[in-house]
N, C-alpha and C positions, 0 to 999 in steps of 0.2 A: 445343339449345345448352348448353354447359357454363357455366351462369350462376354457379356457385360459383367458377369460375376468374376471373371478372370481377366481384368483389364491389362495386366502386365505380362501376360503369357505370350511368348513368341509363337507365331503361327507354325513354325517348323518343329516345335516340341510335341512329342507324343504324350498323351495322358496315361498315367499308370492305371491299373485296374481299380485301385482304391479311389483315385480321382474320378474315374468314370462312374463308379458307384455313388460317390458323393454328388456328382452333377445330376445323376438320374434321380436321386432323392430330392434334390433341389427342384428339378423339373416337376416332380409329382406334387411337391408343396405348392409351387406356383400354380399348377393346374387346379388343385383343390381350392385355392384362394380365388382363382379366376372364375370358378363356377358361380360364385356369389359375391357381388360387389358391396354387400353390406359390411359394416364393421362387425367383427366377431372377436370374442376373447380367445386367448391362446389355448385354453383347455378345449374349447369347442372345435377349434381348428385341428388340434392334435387328435381328438376323438374322430373327426372326419377322416384324417389320414389313416388311423387304425382301421376304420370301416372300409377304406379302400385298399387294405392289405399291406400297408406300410408299417413295418415293425420298427419303430424308432422310440427311444426313451423321451420323456418329457423334457429332460435337461438338454438333450441333444437338439430337440425341436426349438427350445428357447434360444440356444446358441445360434442356430441357423436363422431364427427370426431376427435376432439382434444384428446379424450380418446383413440381412435383407434391408433392415431399417437404415443401417449405416451407408449402404450403397444406393439408397433411394428407391428400392424396388417395392418396399412396403411402408405404409404410413401408419404411425402409432398415434392414438388419441387417448388421453387420460380423462376418465369420467369421475364422478363422485367416489369418494372413499378409496382413491388411488386404484381404481379398476381400469386396466388398460385394454383397449380394443384395437384391432388391426384390420387393414384392408390393403389390397394390391393397388399400387399407384398406376393410374392409366397414363401411358405416354401418348402425347398427341403429336 
């Protein structure tokens, strides 16, 4: 489980099925991003998720990507013409 994504959750609490599904999707997103450490745009990442069988809307993906950026899991870089690219942050 991605415990760093739920920093305030008590260890004694059980996750609901919805929360388990949410965490599983997050794990798949992280795994896809971990396969390639190059910066990639959101649409490319989303299409890679679709190819891996994850049926998630682009808006839901952007929402999760924003959460990953806020908690320091994903790094965002802005290129020319306001093009954003993303990559997984390597913890050392």
